[in-house]
C-alpha positions as a Markdown table, in Angstrom:
| # | Residue | x | y | z |
|---|---|---|---|---|
| 1 | Unk | -3.8 | 16.1 | 1.2 |
| 2 | Unk | -6.1 | 13.1 | 1.5 |
| 3 | Unk | -9.5 | 13.8 | 3.2 |
| 4 | Unk | -10.5 | 10.8 | 5.4 |
| 5 | Unk | -13.9 | 10.4 | 7.1 |
| 6 | Unk | -14.6 | 8.7 | 10.4 |
| 7 | Unk | -15.4 | 5.4 | 8.5 |
| 8 | Unk | -11.7 | 5.1 | 7.4 |
| 9 | Unk | -9.9 | 1.9 | 8.0 |
| 10 | Unk | -6.2 | 1.1 | 8.2 |
| 11 | Unk | -4.4 | -2.1 | 7.2 |
| 12 | Unk | -0.8 | -3.3 | 7.2 |
| 13 | Unk | 0.2 | -5.2 | 4.0 |
| 14 | Unk | 3.3 | -7.3 | 3.5 |
| 15 | Unk | 3.8 | -8.0 | -0.2 |
| 16 | Unk | 5.9 | -11.1 | -1.1 |
| 17 | Unk | 7.4 | -12.0 | -4.4 |
| 18 | Unk | 9.5 | -10.0 | -6.9 |
| 19 | Unk | 8.6 | -6.5 | -5.6 |
| 20 | Unk | 11.9 | -4.8 | -5.2 |
| 21 | Unk | 13.7 | -3.2 | -8.1 |
| 22 | Unk | 10.4 | -3.1 | -10.2 |
| 23 | Unk | 9.1 | 0.4 | -9.2 |
| 24 | Unk | 6.6 | -1.2 | -6.8 |
| 25 | Unk | 6.9 | 1.6 | -4.2 |
| 26 | Unk | 6.6 | 4.5 | -6.6 |
| 27 | Unk | 3.8 | 2.8 | -8.5 |
| 28 | Unk | 1.9 | 2.1 | -5.2 |
| 29 | Unk | 2.4 | 5.8 | -4.2 |
| 30 | Unk | 0.9 | 6.9 | -7.5 |
| 31 | Unk | -2.0 | 4.5 | -7.2 |
| 32 | Unk | -2.7 | 5.6 | -3.6 |
| 33 | Unk | -2.8 | 9.2 | -4.7 |
| 34 | Unk | -5.3 | 8.3 | -7.5 |
| 35 | Unk | -7.5 | 6.4 | -5.0 |
| 36 | Unk | -7.2 | 9.0 | -2.1 |
| 37 | Unk | -5.5 | 6.4 | 0.1 |
| 38 | Unk | -3.0 | 7.6 | 2.8 |
| 39 | Unk | -0.1 | 5.8 | 4.4 |
| 40 | Unk | 3.3 | 4.6 | 3.4 |
| 41 | Unk | 5.3 | 1.9 | 1.7 |
| 42 | Unk | 8.8 | 0.6 | 2.1 |
| 43 | Unk | 11.1 | -2.2 | 1.2 |
| 44 | Unk | 12.0 | -4.8 | 3.8 |
| 45 | Unk | 15.4 | -6.5 | 4.2 |
| 46 | Unk | 13.9 | -9.9 | 3.4 |
| 47 | Unk | 13.0 | -8.8 | -0.2 |
| 48 | Unk | 9.3 | -8.1 | 0.5 |
| 49 | Unk | 7.6 | -4.7 | 0.6 |
| 50 | Unk | 5.5 | -3.4 | 3.5 |
| 51 | Unk | 2.8 | -0.8 | 3.5 |
| 52 | Unk | 0.2 | 0.8 | 5.8 |
| 53 | Unk | -2.9 | 2.0 | 3.9 |
| 54 | Unk | -5.6 | 4.2 | 5.4 |
| 55 | Unk | -8.8 | 5.4 | 3.8 |
| 56 | Unk | -12.4 | 4.7 | 2.9 |
| 57 | Unk | -13.1 | 1.0 | 2.9 |
| 58 | Unk | -13.7 | 0.9 | -0.9 |
| 59 | Unk | -10.5 | 2.8 | -1.6 |
| 60 | Unk | -8.5 | 0.6 | 0.8 |
| 61 | Unk | -10.0 | -2.5 | -0.9 |
| 62 | Unk | -9.0 | -1.1 | -4.3 |
| 63 | Unk | -5.3 | -0.5 | -3.2 |
| 64 | Unk | -5.2 | -4.1 | -1.7 |
| 65 | Unk | -6.4 | -5.5 | -5.1 |
| 66 | Unk | -3.7 | -3.4 | -6.8 |
| 67 | Unk | -1.1 | -4.7 | -4.4 |
| 68 | Unk | -2.0 | -8.3 | -5.3 |
| 69 | Unk | -0.8 | -7.6 | -8.8 |
| 70 | Unk | 1.5 | -4.6 | -8.5 |
| 71 | Unk | 3.2 | -2.8 | -11.4 |
| 72 | Unk | 4.0 | -4.5 | -14.7 |
| 73 | Unk | 7.4 | -5.9 | -13.8 |
| 74 | Unk | 6.4 | -7.2 | -10.3 |
| 75 | Unk | 5.6 | -10.8 | -9.6 |
| 76 | Unk | 3.5 | -10.8 | -6.5 |
| 77 | Unk | 3.2 | -14.2 | -4.8 |
| 78 | Unk | 1.0 | -13.2 | -1.9 |
| 79 | Unk | -0.1 | -10.3 | 0.3 |
| 80 | Unk | -0.4 | -10.7 | 4.1 |
| 81 | Unk | -3.0 | -8.4 | 5.5 |
| 82 | Unk | -3.8 | -7.4 | 9.1 |
| 83 | Unk | -5.5 | -4.5 | 10.8 |
| 84 | Unk | -3.2 | -1.7 | 11.7 |
| 85 | Unk | -3.3 | 1.3 | 14.0 |
| 86 | Unk | -2.7 | 4.8 | 12.7 |
| 87 | Unk | -4.3 | 7.6 | 10.7 |
| 88 | Unk | -2.3 | 9.1 | 7.9 |
| 89 | Unk | -2.5 | 12.0 | 5.6 |
| 90 | Unk | -0.8 | 11.8 | 2.3 |
| 91 | Unk | 1.1 | 8.7 | 1.1 |
| 92 | Unk | 4.9 | 8.4 | 1.2 |
| 93 | Unk | 7.8 | 6.1 | 0.4 |
| 94 | Unk | 9.9 | 5.5 | 3.5 |
| 95 | Unk | 13.2 | 3.9 | 4.0 |
C-alpha cells in the first residue's frame, strides 16, 4: 500500500507513440511501485496509453520523466499532462 501525504498531487497522462505491445503498462506499474506512486494505467483504442498518477510531487515528477521514455521497446513521441482529480492507493493496470 502506498502512503500519501496531504501534499500529494494527481496528474493524468496520455502517452503517444509506440506504447502498446511493448510492456509499457507492466513496466509503468513496476516503476510506480518503486517510486511509491499510486494510480492506474491502461491502453486506449487510438494506440496511446493513459495513466493517472498520484503521489508526492517529486515521485510524480519521476514517473512523468519515466513515461517520457518508457521501457526499452517503447518509442514515446509525446506525453500530454493535465491535473486530475482523485486519490489512489496502489497502482494497477486496468482495461
